[in-house]
C-alpha positions in Angstrom: -12.1 -20.0 -7.5 -11.1 -16.4 -7.1 -8.0 -16.8 -9.2 -10.1 -18.3 -11.9 -12.1 -15.0 -11.8 -9.0 -12.9 -12.2 -7.8 -12.3 -8.6 -4.1 -12.3 -8.3 -2.0 -12.3 -5.1 0.8 -9.8 -5.3 3.8 -8.8 -3.2 4.5 -5.5 -4.8 2.6 -2.7 -6.6 5.1 -3.2 -9.4 2.8 -6.0 -10.5 -0.1 -3.7 -10.9 -1.2 -1.2 -13.6 -2.9 2.1 -13.4 -6.7 1.7 -12.9 -6.3 -1.7 -11.3 -7.9 -2.4 -7.9 -5.9 -3.8 -5.0 -7.3 -5.3 -1.9 -5.3 -4.7 1.3 -5.5 -7.6 3.7 -6.4 -7.4 7.4 -2.8 -7.0 8.5 -2.4 -3.7 6.7 0.5 -2.3 4.7 3.4 0.1 5.0 2.7 3.8 4.9 4.6 4.3 1.6 2.4 1.8 -0.3 -0.5 4.2 0.0 1.6 6.9 -1.6 2.8 4.6 -4.4 -0.8 3.5 -5.1 -1.9 7.1 -5.5 1.0 8.0 -7.7 0.3 4.9 -10.0 -3.4 5.6 -10.1 -4.2 2.3 -8.3 -7.5 2.0 -6.4 -7.0 0.6 -3.0 -9.7 -1.4 -1.3 -8.5 -1.2 2.3 -9.6 -4.1 4.3 -7.1 -3.5 7.1 -8.5 -4.5 10.5 -9.9 -1.4 12.2 -7.9 -2.2 15.3 -4.7 -2.3 13.3 -5.6 1.0 11.7 -6.1 2.5 15.2 -2.5 1.3 16.1 -1.3 3.1 12.9 -3.1 6.3 14.0 -1.7 6.0 17.5 1.8 5.6 16.1 1.4 8.7 14.0 0.1 10.7 17.0 3.0 9.5 19.3 5.5 10.3 16.6 4.1 13.8 16.2 4.2 14.2 20.0 7.9 13.6 20.0 8.0 10.1 21.5 10.5 7.4 20.8 8.2 4.5 19.9 8.8 0.9 21.0 6.6 -1.5 19.1 6.4 -4.8 20.9 5.8 -7.3 18.1 7.0 -10.2 16.1 9.5 -8.7 13.7 8.6 -10.7 10.6 4.9 -10.4 11.0 3.1 -8.5 8.1 1.2 -6.3 10.7 4.5 -5.3 12.3 6.1 -4.3 9.0 3.2 -2.0 8.3 2.9 -0.6 11.8 6.6 0.3 12.2 6.4 2.4 9.0 4.0 4.7 10.8 6.4 5.1 13.8 9.1 7.1 12.1 12.9 6.9 12.5 12.9 7.1 16.3 11.4 3.7 16.8 12.4 0.1 17.5 10.7 -3.3 17.4 11.0 -5.4 20.6 10.2 -9.1 20.3 11.9 -10.9 23.3 13.5 -10.4 26.6 16.9 -11.0 25.0 16.5 -7.8 23.0 15.6 -5.4 25.8 19.1 -4.2 26.5 19.8 -3.4 22.8 16.5 -1.6 22.5 17.2 0.4 25.6 20.6 1.3 24.1 18.9 2.6 20.9 16.5 4.7 23.0 19.4 6.2 25.0 21.3 7.0 21.8 18.3 8.9 20.5 17.6 12.6 21.4 14.2 11.7 22.8 13.3 12.0 26.5 9.8 10.4 26.0 9.2 6.8 25.3 5.9 5.2 24.2 5.2 1.5 24.0 2.6 0.0 21.7 2.0 -3.6 20.5 1.1 -5.8 17.6 -2.6 -6.5 18.0 -2.0 -10.3 18.2 1.0 -10.3 20.5 1.2 -12.4 23.6 -0.4 -10.5 26.5 1.8 -12.3 29.1 5.1 -11.5 27.2 3.9 -7.9 26.5 3.5 -7.3 30.2 6.9 -8.8 31.0 8.6 -6.7 28.4 6.9 -3.5 29.6 8.0 -4.2 33.2 11.6 -4.7 32.0 11.6 -1.6 29.9 10.2 0.5 32.9 13.1 -0.8 35.0 15.7 0.2 32.4 14.2 3.6 31.3 13.4 5.1 34.7 14.6 8.6 33.7 12.2 8.8 30.7 8.7 10.1 30.4 7.2 6.6 29.8 3.8 5.9 28.2 2.3 2.5 27.5 -0.7 1.8 25.3 -1.6 -1.9 25.3 -2.9 -2.1 21.7 -3.4 -5.9 21.8 -6.8 -6.7 20.4 -9.3 -7.5 23.2 -10.5 -10.6 21.2 -6.9 -11.8 21.2 -6.5 -11.2 24.9 -9.8 -13.0 25.6 -8.7 -16.0 23.5 -5.4 -16.2 25.3 -7.1 -16.1 28.8 -9.6 -18.7 27.8 -6.8 -21.0 26.4 -5.0 -20.8 29.7 -8.2 -21.6 31.6 -9.1 -24.6 29.4 -5.5 -25.9 29.3 -5.5 -26.1 33.0 -8.6 -28.2 33.1 -8.0 -30.7 30.3 -5.4 -33.5 29.4 -5.2 -32.6 25.8 -6.0 -29.6 23.7 -6.3 -28.9 19.9 -5.7 -25.4 18.6 -7.4 -24.9 15.2 -6.0 -22.1 13.1 -3.6 -21.1 10.4 -0.2 -22.6 10.6 1.4 -19.2 10.0 -1.0 -17.3 12.2 0.6 -15.4 15.1 -2.7 -15.9 17.0 -2.7 -19.6 16.5 1.0 -19.9 17.5 0.4 -17.9 20.7 -2.5 -20.0 21.7 -0.6 -23.2 21.0 2.3 -22.0 23.1 0.0 -21.1 26.0 -1.7 -24.4 25.8 1.6 -26.3 26.0 2.8 -24.1 28.9 -0.3 -24.7 30.9 
């Protein structure tokens, strides 16, 4: 219905003309897209989730404070792509335990002596905690700061899923097939 009224889904601002309006979805966008929109005279209607925007602000603050930033997140998630752009060059994305060693190597090769960890707002709380513990073991000589930026609603849903899954014989997770939240809840339900 929205397409019939003229709404178009785009992947690039190259598909937009000066004076057009562009809605930014809840996952947010890369930092450079804001600059491109201004240069092209495009009006942005920013519907980025306020919690995602706070992670972007935190990333900018940590970057300006001289931290190497580790973003614990799913690499191909749209939120991650946007957030990492606010972290600067001295940053890395960490998604799994298998990647800890390579991320530690990248940190050690940088000239930073401070490390900060933030997270995708919909990341698994359980995996986040495991990854942080492993990073702490491997980066003992660094000034180490952790800000668990996982959304409290996400954390609550994950806790409730574990509780329910332990009480029932079957469970149905209703959500988007491509949703990180839905996938995390599904994995927790199966595990428990």
